[in-house]
Biopython code that builds the backbone (N, CA, C, O; Angstrom):
import numpy as np
from Bio.PDB.StructureBuilder import StructureBuilder

atoms = [
    (1, "MET", "N", (-16.590, -7.455, -8.257)),
    (1, "MET", "CA", (-15.411, -7.904, -8.955)),
    (1, "MET", "C", (-15.849, -8.626, -10.222)),
    (1, "MET", "O", (-16.790, -9.419, -10.194)),
    (2, "ALA", "N", (-15.182, -8.362, -11.314)),
    (2, "ALA", "CA", (-15.503, -9.008, -12.583)),
    (2, "ALA", "C", (-15.093, -10.469, -12.532)),
    (2, "ALA", "O", (-14.064, -10.823, -11.958)),
    (3, "SER", "N", (-15.908, -11.301, -13.138)),
    (3, "SER", "CA", (-15.569, -12.726, -13.145)),
    (3, "SER", "C", (-14.807, -13.066, -14.422)),
    (3, "SER", "O", (-14.912, -12.368, -15.430)),
    (4, "ILE", "N", (-14.057, -14.125, -14.358)),
    (4, "ILE", "CA", (-13.259, -14.574, -15.501)),
    (4, "ILE", "C", (-14.138, -15.466, -16.368)),
    (4, "ILE", "O", (-14.739, -16.422, -15.879)),
    (5, "ILE", "N", (-14.207, -15.151, -17.642)),
    (5, "ILE", "CA", (-15.086, -15.876, -18.542)),
    (5, "ILE", "C", (-14.401, -17.120, -19.111)),
    (5, "ILE", "O", (-14.997, -18.196, -19.152)),
    (6, "PHE", "N", (-13.154, -16.970, -19.548)),
    (6, "PHE", "CA", (-12.448, -18.070, -20.196)),
    (6, "PHE", "C", (-11.291, -18.552, -19.348)),
    (6, "PHE", "O", (-10.611, -17.767, -18.688)),
    (7, "SER", "N", (-11.080, -19.853, -19.377)),
    (7, "SER", "CA", (-9.867, -20.415, -18.784)),
    (7, "SER", "C", (-8.856, -20.593, -19.908)),
    (7, "SER", "O", (-9.199, -20.459, -21.083)),
    (8, "ALA", "N", (-7.624, -20.893, -19.554)),
    (8, "ALA", "CA", (-6.609, -21.132, -20.579)),
    (8, "ALA", "C", (-7.018, -22.307, -21.463)),
    (8, "ALA", "O", (-6.754, -22.317, -22.665)),
    (9, "LYS", "N", (-7.658, -23.285, -20.856)),
    (9, "LYS", "CA", (-8.106, -24.461, -21.617)),
    (9, "LYS", "C", (-9.203, -24.069, -22.611)),
    (9, "LYS", "O", (-9.216, -24.552, -23.743)),
    (10, "ASP", "N", (-10.135, -23.182, -22.182)),
    (10, "ASP", "CA", (-11.193, -22.723, -23.084)),
    (10, "ASP", "C", (-10.613, -22.027, -24.315)),
    (10, "ASP", "O", (-11.075, -22.237, -25.436)),
    (11, "ILE", "N", (-9.604, -21.205, -24.090)),
    (11, "ILE", "CA", (-8.973, -20.493, -25.205)),
    (11, "ILE", "C", (-8.287, -21.482, -26.136)),
    (11, "ILE", "O", (-8.375, -21.369, -27.359)),
    (12, "PHE", "N", (-7.601, -22.457, -25.538)),
    (12, "PHE", "CA", (-6.873, -23.447, -26.326)),
    (12, "PHE", "C", (-7.822, -24.281, -27.193)),
    (12, "PHE", "O", (-7.505, -24.593, -28.341)),
    (13, "GLU", "N", (-8.969, -24.633, -26.648)),
    (13, "GLU", "CA", (-9.903, -25.524, -27.348)),
    (13, "GLU", "C", (-10.885, -24.790, -28.259)),
    (13, "GLU", "O", (-11.680, -25.436, -28.942)),
    (14, "GLN", "N", (-10.851, -23.476, -28.287)),
    (14, "GLN", "CA", (-11.792, -22.714, -29.104)),
    (14, "GLN", "C", (-11.582, -23.008, -30.585)),
    (14, "GLN", "O", (-10.456, -22.970, -31.082)),
    (15, "GLU", "N", (-12.660, -23.296, -31.273)),
    (15, "GLU", "CA", (-12.625, -23.536, -32.715)),
    (15, "GLU", "C", (-13.388, -22.407, -33.396)),
    (15, "GLU", "O", (-14.420, -21.949, -32.905)),
    (16, "PHE", "N", (-12.867, -21.973, -34.524)),
    (16, "PHE", "CA", (-13.503, -20.921, -35.297)),
    (16, "PHE", "C", (-13.957, -21.485, -36.637)),
    (16, "PHE", "O", (-13.332, -22.389, -37.190)),
    (17, "GLY", "N", (-15.059, -20.935, -37.149)),
    (17, "GLY", "CA", (-15.529, -21.349, -38.475)),
    (17, "GLY", "C", (-14.567, -20.864, -39.539)),
    (17, "GLY", "O", (-13.860, -19.874, -39.350)),
    (18, "ARG", "N", (-14.545, -21.570, -40.659)),
    (18, "ARG", "CA", (-13.625, -21.213, -41.745)),
    (18, "ARG", "C", (-14.409, -20.644, -42.920)),
    (18, "ARG", "O", (-15.504, -21.086, -43.266)),
    (19, "GLU", "N", (-13.790, -19.658, -43.496)),
    (19, "GLU", "CA", (-14.356, -19.067, -44.695)),
    (19, "GLU", "C", (-13.255, -18.967, -45.733)),
    (19, "GLU", "O", (-12.075, -19.136, -45.426)),
    (20, "VAL", "N", (-13.646, -18.694, -46.944)),
    (20, "VAL", "CA", (-12.687, -18.658, -48.034)),
    (20, "VAL", "C", (-11.632, -17.585, -47.801)),
    (20, "VAL", "O", (-10.444, -17.844, -47.992)),
    (21, "ARG", "N", (-12.029, -16.415, -47.401)),
    (21, "ARG", "CA", (-11.082, -15.319, -47.197)),
    (21, "ARG", "C", (-10.928, -15.032, -45.699)),
    (21, "ARG", "O", (-11.112, -13.894, -45.266)),
    (22, "GLY", "N", (-10.610, -16.007, -44.948)),
    (22, "GLY", "CA", (-10.455, -15.841, -43.503)),
    (22, "GLY", "C", (-9.012, -15.526, -43.122)),
    (22, "GLY", "O", (-8.152, -15.318, -43.978)),
    (23, "TYR", "N", (-8.781, -15.498, -41.840)),
    (23, "TYR", "CA", (-7.434, -15.242, -41.328)),
    (23, "TYR", "C", (-6.576, -16.491, -41.473)),
    (23, "TYR", "O", (-7.092, -17.597, -41.633)),
    (24, "SER", "N", (-5.271, -16.303, -41.416)),
    (24, "SER", "CA", (-4.342, -17.417, -41.479)),
    (24, "SER", "C", (-4.466, -18.229, -40.193)),
    (24, "SER", "O", (-4.286, -17.701, -39.096)),
    (25, "LYS", "N", (-4.772, -19.499, -40.335)),
    (25, "LYS", "CA", (-4.949, -20.359, -39.163)),
    (25, "LYS", "C", (-3.678, -20.407, -38.322)),
    (25, "LYS", "O", (-3.759, -20.413, -37.094)),
    (26, "VAL", "N", (-2.524, -20.439, -38.944)),
    (26, "VAL", "CA", (-1.250, -20.511, -38.235)),
    (26, "VAL", "C", (-1.039, -19.255, -37.394)),
    (26, "VAL", "O", (-0.644, -19.342, -36.232)),
    (27, "GLU", "N", (-1.307, -18.075, -37.989)),
    (27, "GLU", "CA", (-1.130, -16.824, -37.249)),
    (27, "GLU", "C", (-2.088, -16.727, -36.057)),
    (27, "GLU", "O", (-1.703, -16.305, -34.966)),
    (28, "VAL", "N", (-3.334, -17.124, -36.286)),
    (28, "VAL", "CA", (-4.321, -17.087, -35.202)),
    (28, "VAL", "C", (-3.896, -18.039, -34.087)),
    (28, "VAL", "O", (-3.960, -17.681, -32.911)),
    (29, "ASP", "N", (-3.472, -19.227, -34.440)),
    (29, "ASP", "CA", (-3.045, -20.211, -33.433)),
    (29, "ASP", "C", (-1.837, -19.709, -32.648)),
    (29, "ASP", "O", (-1.788, -19.865, -31.428)),
    (30, "GLU", "N", (-0.857, -19.107, -33.334)),
    (30, "GLU", "CA", (0.319, -18.580, -32.643)),
    (30, "GLU", "C", (-0.067, -17.459, -31.674)),
    (30, "GLU", "O", (0.426, -17.393, -30.547)),
    (31, "PHE", "N", (-0.958, -16.582, -32.137)),
    (31, "PHE", "CA", (-1.400, -15.491, -31.275)),
    (31, "PHE", "C", (-2.147, -16.035, -30.054)),
    (31, "PHE", "O", (-1.906, -15.597, -28.929)),
    (32, "LEU", "N", (-3.043, -16.979, -30.277)),
    (32, "LEU", "CA", (-3.790, -17.550, -29.157)),
    (32, "LEU", "C", (-2.874, -18.304, -28.194)),
    (32, "LEU", "O", (-3.135, -18.323, -26.992)),
    (33, "ASP", "N", (-1.817, -18.920, -28.696)),
    (33, "ASP", "CA", (-0.841, -19.572, -27.814)),
    (33, "ASP", "C", (-0.204, -18.540, -26.883)),
    (33, "ASP", "O", (-0.023, -18.798, -25.693)),
    (34, "ASP", "N", (0.135, -17.372, -27.430)),
    (34, "ASP", "CA", (0.703, -16.302, -26.599)),
    (34, "ASP", "C", (-0.317, -15.786, -25.590)),
    (34, "ASP", "O", (0.029, -15.490, -24.446)),
    (35, "VAL", "N", (-1.570, -15.678, -26.015)),
    (35, "VAL", "CA", (-2.636, -15.232, -25.110)),
    (35, "VAL", "C", (-2.789, -16.229, -23.967)),
    (35, "VAL", "O", (-2.966, -15.830, -22.816)),
    (36, "ILE", "N", (-2.724, -17.495, -24.270)),
    (36, "ILE", "CA", (-2.842, -18.529, -23.238)),
    (36, "ILE", "C", (-1.706, -18.413, -22.224)),
    (36, "ILE", "O", (-1.931, -18.513, -21.018)),
    (37, "LYS", "N", (-0.479, -18.202, -22.720)),
    (37, "LYS", "CA", (0.670, -18.057, -21.812)),
    (37, "LYS", "C", (0.472, -16.859, -20.879)),
    (37, "LYS", "O", (0.685, -16.950, -19.670)),
    (38, "ASP", "N", (0.059, -15.730, -21.473)),
    (38, "ASP", "CA", (-0.198, -14.540, -20.641)),
    (38, "ASP", "C", (-1.300, -14.806, -19.635)),
    (38, "ASP", "O", (-1.201, -14.413, -18.473)),
    (39, "TYR", "N", (-2.340, -15.467, -20.082)),
    (39, "TYR", "CA", (-3.488, -15.757, -19.229)),
    (39, "TYR", "C", (-3.062, -16.628, -18.040)),
    (39, "TYR", "O", (-3.464, -16.380, -16.903)),
    (40, "GLU", "N", (-2.257, -17.634, -18.314)),
    (40, "GLU", "CA", (-1.769, -18.504, -17.240)),
    (40, "GLU", "C", (-0.867, -17.732, -16.281)),
    (40, "GLU", "O", (-0.906, -17.960, -15.072)),
    (41, "THR", "N", (-0.049, -16.815, -16.818)),
    (41, "THR", "CA", (0.812, -15.989, -15.978)),
    (41, "THR", "C", (-0.021, -15.101, -15.064)),
    (41, "THR", "O", (0.257, -14.996, -13.869)),
    (42, "TYR", "N", (-1.049, -14.460, -15.632)),
    (42, "TYR", "CA", (-1.924, -13.610, -14.823)),
    (42, "TYR", "C", (-2.655, -14.421, -13.755)),
    (42, "TYR", "O", (-2.797, -13.977, -12.615)),
    (43, "ALA", "N", (-3.117, -15.610, -14.133)),
    (43, "ALA", "CA", (-3.822, -16.458, -13.171)),
    (43, "ALA", "C", (-2.892, -16.836, -12.012)),
    (43, "ALA", "O", (-3.308, -16.820, -10.854)),
    (44, "ALA", "N", (-1.640, -17.175, -12.319)),
    (44, "ALA", "CA", (-0.680, -17.525, -11.270)),
    (44, "ALA", "C", (-0.371, -16.311, -10.400)),
    (44, "ALA", "O", (-0.236, -16.433, -9.183)),
    (45, "LEU", "N", (-0.261, -15.150, -11.021)),
    (45, "LEU", "CA", (0.005, -13.918, -10.269)),
    (45, "LEU", "C", (-1.154, -13.584, -9.336)),
    (45, "LEU", "O", (-0.936, -13.223, -8.179)),
    (46, "VAL", "N", (-2.366, -13.700, -9.825)),
    (46, "VAL", "CA", (-3.542, -13.436, -8.990)),
    (46, "VAL", "C", (-3.584, -14.403, -7.812)),
    (46, "VAL", "O", (-3.856, -14.002, -6.680)),
    (47, "LYS", "N", (-3.315, -15.669, -8.079)),
    (47, "LYS", "CA", (-3.309, -16.674, -7.014)),
    (47, "LYS", "C", (-2.243, -16.339, -5.970)),
    (47, "LYS", "O", (-2.494, -16.428, -4.768)),
    (48, "SER", "N", (-1.063, -15.957, -6.434)),
    (48, "SER", "CA", (0.031, -15.603, -5.534)),
    (48, "SER", "C", (-0.323, -14.380, -4.687)),
    (48, "SER", "O", (-0.082, -14.366, -3.480)),
    (49, "LEU", "N", (-0.889, -13.370, -5.315)),
    (49, "LEU", "CA", (-1.257, -12.152, -4.578)),
    (49, "LEU", "C", (-2.380, -12.405, -3.576)),
    (49, "LEU", "O", (-2.381, -11.840, -2.483)),
    (50, "ARG", "N", (-3.324, -13.244, -3.946)),
    (50, "ARG", "CA", (-4.399, -13.590, -2.998)),
    (50, "ARG", "C", (-3.836, -14.325, -1.786)),
    (50, "ARG", "O", (-4.273, -14.096, -0.659)),
    (51, "GLN", "N", (-2.867, -15.207, -2.020)),
    (51, "GLN", "CA", (-2.238, -15.919, -0.909)),
    (51, "GLN", "C", (-1.464, -14.948, -0.026)),
    (51, "GLN", "O", (-1.501, -15.050, 1.200)),
    (52, "GLU", "N", (-0.760, -14.002, -0.656)),
    (52, "GLU", "CA", (-0.014, -13.002, 0.112)),
    (52, "GLU", "C", (-0.956, -12.142, 0.959)),
    (52, "GLU", "O", (-0.648, -11.827, 2.109)),
    (53, "ILE", "N", (-2.089, -11.770, 0.394)),
    (53, "ILE", "CA", (-3.078, -10.996, 1.149)),
    (53, "ILE", "C", (-3.574, -11.801, 2.342)),
    (53, "ILE", "O", (-3.680, -11.275, 3.450)),
    (54, "ALA", "N", (-3.877, -13.066, 2.118)),
    (54, "ALA", "CA", (-4.357, -13.922, 3.205)),
    (54, "ALA", "C", (-3.300, -14.060, 4.296)),
    (54, "ALA", "O", (-3.616, -14.009, 5.484)),
    (55, "ASP", "N", (-2.042, -14.235, 3.886)),
    (55, "ASP", "CA", (-0.951, -14.357, 4.857)),
    (55, "ASP", "C", (-0.788, -13.075, 5.673)),
    (55, "ASP", "O", (-0.607, -13.126, 6.890)),
    (56, "LEU", "N", (-0.852, -11.931, 5.001)),
    (56, "LEU", "CA", (-0.701, -10.659, 5.702)),
    (56, "LEU", "C", (-1.867, -10.390, 6.648)),
    (56, "LEU", "O", (-1.675, -9.860, 7.742)),
    (57, "LYS", "N", (-3.077, -10.757, 6.224)),
    (57, "LYS", "CA", (-4.236, -10.593, 7.107)),
    (57, "LYS", "C", (-4.086, -11.476, 8.346)),
    (57, "LYS", "O", (-4.399, -11.060, 9.462)),
    (58, "GLU", "N", (-3.601, -12.700, 8.131)),
    (58, "GLU", "CA", (-3.398, -13.617, 9.255)),
    (58, "GLU", "C", (-2.321, -13.077, 10.198)),
    (58, "GLU", "O", (-2.475, -13.128, 11.419)),
    (59, "GLU", "N", (-1.241, -12.563, 9.630)),
    (59, "GLU", "CA", (-0.167, -11.992, 10.444)),
    (59, "GLU", "C", (-0.667, -10.774, 11.223)),
    (59, "GLU", "O", (-0.328, -10.596, 12.393)),
    (60, "LEU", "N", (-1.459, -9.956, 10.580)),
    (60, "LEU", "CA", (-2.007, -8.770, 11.233)),
    (60, "LEU", "C", (-2.953, -9.162, 12.365)),
    (60, "LEU", "O", (-2.980, -8.506, 13.406)),
    (61, "ALA", "N", (-3.718, -10.215, 12.168)),
    (61, "ALA", "CA", (-4.652, -10.670, 13.195)),
    (61, "ALA", "C", (-3.910, -11.223, 14.418)),
    (61, "ALA", "O", (-4.410, -11.134, 15.540)),
    (62, "ARG", "N", (-2.717, -11.795, 14.201)),
    (62, "ARG", "CA", (-1.944, -12.355, 15.305)),
    (62, "ARG", "C", (-1.233, -11.291, 16.131)),
    (62, "ARG", "O", (-0.961, -11.512, 17.312)),
    (63, "LYS", "N", (-0.924, -10.129, 15.530)),
    (63, "LYS", "CA", (-0.195, -9.086, 16.238)),
    (63, "LYS", "C", (-1.130, -8.354, 17.197)),
    (63, "LYS", "O", (-2.296, -8.119, 16.880)),
    (64, "PRO", "N", (-0.605, -7.991, 18.386)),
    (64, "PRO", "CA", (-1.430, -7.207, 19.305)),
    (64, "PRO", "C", (-1.636, -5.812, 18.735)),
    (64, "PRO", "O", (-0.739, -5.236, 18.120)),
    (65, "GLN", "N", (-2.821, -5.287, 18.947)),
    (65, "GLN", "CA", (-3.140, -3.960, 18.451)),
    (65, "GLN", "C", (-2.502, -2.914, 19.352)),
    (65, "GLN", "O", (-2.711, -2.923, 20.565)),
    (66, "VAL", "N", (-1.728, -2.017, 18.764)),
    (66, "VAL", "CA", (-1.062, -0.953, 19.500)),
    (66, "VAL", "C", (-1.711, 0.355, 19.097)),
    (66, "VAL", "O", (-1.876, 0.646, 17.912)),
    (67, "SER", "N", (-2.072, 1.131, 20.086)),
    (67, "SER", "CA", (-2.680, 2.419, 19.791)),
    (67, "SER", "C", (-1.633, 3.361, 19.234)),
    (67, "SER", "O", (-0.549, 3.504, 19.799)),
    (68, "SER", "N", (-1.961, 4.002, 18.127)),
    (68, "SER", "CA", (-1.029, 4.950, 17.531)),
    (68, "SER", "C", (-1.372, 6.380, 17.930)),
    (68, "SER", "O", (-0.761, 7.330, 17.440)),
    (69, "ALA", "N", (-2.347, 6.531, 18.819)),
    (69, "ALA", "CA", (-2.734, 7.871, 19.245)),
    (69, "ALA", "C", (-1.653, 8.454, 20.148)),
    (69, "ALA", "O", (-1.164, 7.773, 21.049)),
    (70, "PRO", "N", (-1.277, 9.713, 19.913)),
    (70, "PRO", "CA", (-0.259, 10.334, 20.767)),
    (70, "PRO", "C", (-0.815, 10.603, 22.160)),
    (70, "PRO", "O", (-2.012, 10.830, 22.337)),
    (71, "SER", "N", (0.078, 10.573, 23.137)),
    (71, "SER", "CA", (-0.362, 10.851, 24.500)),
    (71, "SER", "C", (-0.561, 12.351, 24.665)),
    (71, "SER", "O", (0.022, 13.130, 23.912)),
    (72, "PRO", "N", (-1.380, 12.777, 25.641)),
    (72, "PRO", "CA", (-1.627, 14.203, 25.821)),
    (72, "PRO", "C", (-0.361, 14.998, 26.133)),
    (72, "PRO", "O", (-0.255, 16.159, 25.738)),
    (73, "SER", "N", (0.603, 14.393, 26.836)),
    (73, "SER", "CA", (1.821, 15.123, 27.179)),
    (73, "SER", "C", (2.807, 15.181, 26.020)),
    (73, "SER", "O", (3.728, 15.997, 26.032)),
    (74, "HIS", "N", (2.624, 14.318, 25.015)),
    (74, "HIS", "CA", (3.499, 14.305, 23.845)),
    (74, "HIS", "C", (2.637, 14.272, 22.584)),
    (74, "HIS", "O", (2.472, 13.212, 21.978)),
    (75, "PRO", "N", (2.092, 15.407, 22.186)),
    (75, "PRO", "CA", (1.236, 15.406, 20.998)),
    (75, "PRO", "C", (2.025, 15.096, 19.732)),
    (75, "PRO", "O", (3.239, 15.291, 19.670)),
    (76, "ASP", "N", (1.322, 14.618, 18.748)),
    (76, "ASP", "CA", (1.930, 14.296, 17.458)),
    (76, "ASP", "C", (2.446, 15.581, 16.811)),
    (76, "ASP", "O", (1.671, 16.521, 16.632)),
    (77, "PRO", "N", (3.752, 15.650, 16.448)),
    (77, "PRO", "CA", (4.306, 16.880, 15.871)),
    (77, "PRO", "C", (3.625, 17.299, 14.577)),
    (77, "PRO", "O", (3.523, 18.491, 14.287)),
    (78, "ILE", "N", (3.160, 16.328, 13.799)),
    (78, "ILE", "CA", (2.489, 16.676, 12.549)),
    (78, "ILE", "C", (1.180, 17.393, 12.841)),
    (78, "ILE", "O", (0.842, 18.375, 12.180)),
    (79, "ASP", "N", (0.429, 16.893, 13.850)),
    (79, "ASP", "CA", (-0.818, 17.549, 14.215)),
    (79, "ASP", "C", (-0.563, 18.952, 14.738)),
    (79, "ASP", "O", (-1.315, 19.880, 14.443)),
    (80, "VAL", "N", (0.500, 19.100, 15.516)),
    (80, "VAL", "CA", (0.823, 20.411, 16.068)),
    (80, "VAL", "C", (1.166, 21.376, 14.946)),
    (80, "VAL", "O", (0.700, 22.515, 14.935)),
    (81, "ALA", "N", (1.984, 20.920, 14.000)),
    (81, "ALA", "CA", (2.398, 21.787, 12.900)),
    (81, "ALA", "C", (1.236, 22.100, 11.971)),
    (81, "ALA", "O", (1.186, 23.174, 11.371)),
    (82, "ALA", "N", (0.314, 21.176, 11.854)),
    (82, "ALA", "CA", (-0.807, 21.375, 10.952)),
    (82, "ALA", "C", (-1.902, 22.241, 11.556)),
    (82, "ALA", "O", (-2.797, 22.702, 10.848)),
    (83, "SER", "N", (-1.834, 22.454, 12.821)),
    (83, "SER", "CA", (-2.870, 23.240, 13.475)),
    (83, "SER", "C", (-2.806, 24.676, 12.987)),
    (83, "SER", "O", (-1.774, 25.337, 13.106)),
    (84, "SER", "N", (-3.903, 25.152, 12.440)),
    (84, "SER", "CA", (-3.908, 26.512, 11.902)),
    (84, "SER", "C", (-4.048, 27.556, 12.997)),
    (84, "SER", "O", (-3.769, 28.733, 12.767)),
    (85, "SER", "N", (-4.477, 27.142, 14.189)),
    (85, "SER", "CA", (-4.653, 28.109, 15.267)),
    (85, "SER", "C", (-3.348, 28.341, 16.035)),
    (85, "SER", "O", (-3.291, 29.208, 16.907)),
    (86, "MET", "N", (-2.296, 27.570, 15.717)),
    (86, "MET", "CA", (-1.030, 27.725, 16.416)),
    (86, "MET", "C", (-0.317, 28.976, 15.924)),
    (86, "MET", "O", (-0.166, 29.178, 14.719)),
    (87, "THR", "N", (0.115, 29.808, 16.849)),
    (87, "THR", "CA", (0.829, 31.034, 16.498)),
    (87, "THR", "C", (2.307, 30.863, 16.804)),
    (87, "THR", "O", (2.716, 29.878, 17.419)),
    (88, "ASN", "N", (3.103, 31.831, 16.368)),
    (88, "ASN", "CA", (4.533, 31.794, 16.671)),
    (88, "ASN", "C", (4.764, 31.848, 18.175)),
    (88, "ASN", "O", (5.681, 31.202, 18.681)),
    (89, "PHE", "N", (3.948, 32.606, 18.891)),
    (89, "PHE", "CA", (4.086, 32.702, 20.336)),
    (89, "PHE", "C", (3.869, 31.335, 20.985)),
    (89, "PHE", "O", (4.604, 30.952, 21.895)),
    (90, "ASP", "N", (2.857, 30.602, 20.515)),
    (90, "ASP", "CA", (2.607, 29.259, 21.039)),
    (90, "ASP", "C", (3.794, 28.336, 20.768)),
    (90, "ASP", "O", (4.165, 27.522, 21.613)),
    (91, "ILE", "N", (4.371, 28.471, 19.603)),
    (91, "ILE", "CA", (5.532, 27.647, 19.255)),
    (91, "ILE", "C", (6.713, 27.982, 20.160)),
    (91, "ILE", "O", (7.413, 27.089, 20.638)),
    (92, "LEU", "N", (6.928, 29.272, 20.390)),
    (92, "LEU", "CA", (8.032, 29.678, 21.268)),
    (92, "LEU", "C", (7.822, 29.171, 22.692)),
    (92, "LEU", "O", (8.776, 28.743, 23.341)),
    (93, "LYS", "N", (6.596, 29.215, 23.181)),
    (93, "LYS", "CA", (6.305, 28.691, 24.527)),
    (93, "LYS", "C", (6.606, 27.200, 24.597)),
    (93, "LYS", "O", (7.197, 26.724, 25.566)),
    (94, "ARG", "N", (6.196, 26.466, 23.568)),
    (94, "ARG", "CA", (6.456, 25.017, 23.552)),
    (94, "ARG", "C", (7.956, 24.745, 23.491)),
    (94, "ARG", "O", (8.451, 23.832, 24.152)),
    (95, "LEU", "N", (8.674, 25.531, 22.702)),
    (95, "LEU", "CA", (10.119, 25.372, 22.592)),
    (95, "LEU", "C", (10.795, 25.656, 23.933)),
    (95, "LEU", "O", (11.727, 24.952, 24.322)),
    (96, "ASN", "N", (10.329, 26.679, 24.635)),
    (96, "ASN", "CA", (10.864, 27.016, 25.950)),
    (96, "ASN", "C", (10.647, 25.863, 26.937)),
    (96, "ASN", "O", (11.558, 25.490, 27.676)),
    (97, "ARG", "N", (9.446, 25.311, 26.941)),
    (97, "ARG", "CA", (9.158, 24.175, 27.839)),
    (97, "ARG", "C", (10.028, 22.975, 27.479)),
    (97, "ARG", "O", (10.517, 22.266, 28.359)),
    (98, "LEU", "N", (10.217, 22.755, 26.188)),
    (98, "LEU", "CA", (11.046, 21.638, 25.739)),
    (98, "LEU", "C", (12.495, 21.822, 26.185)),
    (98, "LEU", "O", (13.127, 20.873, 26.649)),
    (99, "GLU", "N", (13.016, 23.027, 26.048)),
    (99, "GLU", "CA", (14.388, 23.293, 26.487)),
    (99, "GLU", "C", (14.532, 23.068, 27.980)),
    (99, "GLU", "O", (15.539, 22.522, 28.429)),
    (100, "LYS", "N", (13.551, 23.475, 28.745)),
    (100, "LYS", "CA", (13.606, 23.270, 30.206)),
    (100, "LYS", "C", (13.606, 21.784, 30.537)),
    (100, "LYS", "O", (14.295, 21.348, 31.459)),
    (101, "GLU", "N", (12.829, 21.006, 29.781)),
    (101, "GLU", "CA", (12.782, 19.558, 30.012)),
    (101, "GLU", "C", (14.121, 18.911, 29.660)),
    (101, "GLU", "O", (14.610, 18.046, 30.386)),
    (102, "VAL", "N", (14.700, 19.333, 28.554)),
    (102, "VAL", "CA", (15.925, 18.702, 28.078)),
    (102, "VAL", "C", (17.131, 19.134, 28.904)),
    (102, "VAL", "O", (17.921, 18.296, 29.340)),
    (103, "PHE", "N", (17.273, 20.435, 29.120)),
    (103, "PHE", "CA", (18.471, 20.938, 29.776)),
    (103, "PHE", "C", (18.291, 21.167, 31.272)),
    (103, "PHE", "O", (19.274, 21.359, 31.988)),
    (104, "GLY", "N", (17.072, 21.148, 31.745)),
    (104, "GLY", "CA", (16.786, 21.256, 33.181)),
    (104, "GLY", "C", (17.389, 22.478, 33.833)),
    (104, "GLY", "O", (17.208, 23.602, 33.366)),
    (105, "LYS", "N", (18.114, 22.246, 34.928)),
    (105, "LYS", "CA", (18.661, 23.347, 35.721)),
    (105, "LYS", "C", (19.750, 24.123, 34.995)),
    (105, "LYS", "O", (20.015, 25.270, 35.354)),
    (106, "GLN", "N", (20.388, 23.541, 33.991)),
    (106, "GLN", "CA", (21.454, 24.226, 33.269)),
    (106, "GLN", "C", (20.971, 25.574, 32.729)),
    (106, "GLN", "O", (21.709, 26.557, 32.785)),
    (107, "ILE", "N", (19.776, 25.630, 32.221)),
    (107, "ILE", "CA", (19.239, 26.879, 31.663)),
    (107, "ILE", "C", (18.930, 27.866, 32.782)),
    (107, "ILE", "O", (19.235, 29.054, 32.669)),
    (108, "LEU", "N", (18.335, 27.382, 33.844)),
    (108, "LEU", "CA", (17.968, 28.276, 34.948)),
    (108, "LEU", "C", (19.189, 28.832, 35.672)),
    (108, "LEU", "O", (19.187, 29.989, 36.092)),
    (109, "ASP", "N", (20.242, 28.010, 35.824)),
    (109, "ASP", "CA", (21.432, 28.438, 36.542)),
    (109, "ASP", "C", (22.371, 29.282, 35.703)),
    (109, "ASP", "O", (23.103, 30.100, 36.260)),
    (110, "ASN", "N", (22.381, 29.121, 34.403)),
    (110, "ASN", "CA", (23.311, 29.808, 33.534)),
    (110, "ASN", "C", (22.531, 30.720, 32.559)),
    (110, "ASN", "O", (22.013, 30.223, 31.560)),
    (111, "PRO", "N", (22.438, 31.998, 32.816)),
    (111, "PRO", "CA", (21.651, 32.900, 31.965)),
    (111, "PRO", "C", (22.287, 33.128, 30.595)),
    (111, "PRO", "O", (21.621, 33.655, 29.703)),
    (112, "ASP", "N", (23.554, 32.748, 30.395)),
    (112, "ASP", "CA", (24.207, 32.945, 29.102)),
    (112, "ASP", "C", (23.727, 31.972, 28.041)),
    (112, "ASP", "O", (23.901, 32.241, 26.852)),
    (113, "LEU", "N", (23.136, 30.861, 28.422)),
    (113, "LEU", "CA", (22.683, 29.865, 27.449)),
    (113, "LEU", "C", (21.426, 30.260, 26.779)),
    (113, "LEU", "O", (20.920, 29.523, 25.933)),
]
sb = StructureBuilder()
sb.init_structure("model")
sb.init_model(0)
sb.init_chain("A")
sb.init_seg("    ")
for serial, (resi, resn, name, xyz) in enumerate(atoms, 1):
    if name == "N":
        sb.init_residue(resn, " ", resi, " ")
    sb.init_atom(name, np.array(xyz, "f"), 0.0, 1.0, " ", f" {name:<3s}", serial, name[0])
structure = sb.get_structure()
């Protein structure tokens, strides 16, 4: 991570040498005042985001870890759909089993469905 070289105070206190045909001191000072304001805003934002990260890490550490792995009897639909070895026949078989689970005896007893 890059380190910060100047603080807002360093920018404010910076003195430049003067020459006969130099920049307008007023314009330079006004510009540096704006730079200082931006710098302070960024510093506050970084501090706020670091605190938010710390809070979220702490919250995550307090929560119990839940496995997101699908169970063997209920595979993840995205994995099933993404499987390149799955054929239409395999899909139809799975759909048939699903219908039997959902509708149970209704399908077996009523051939019109």
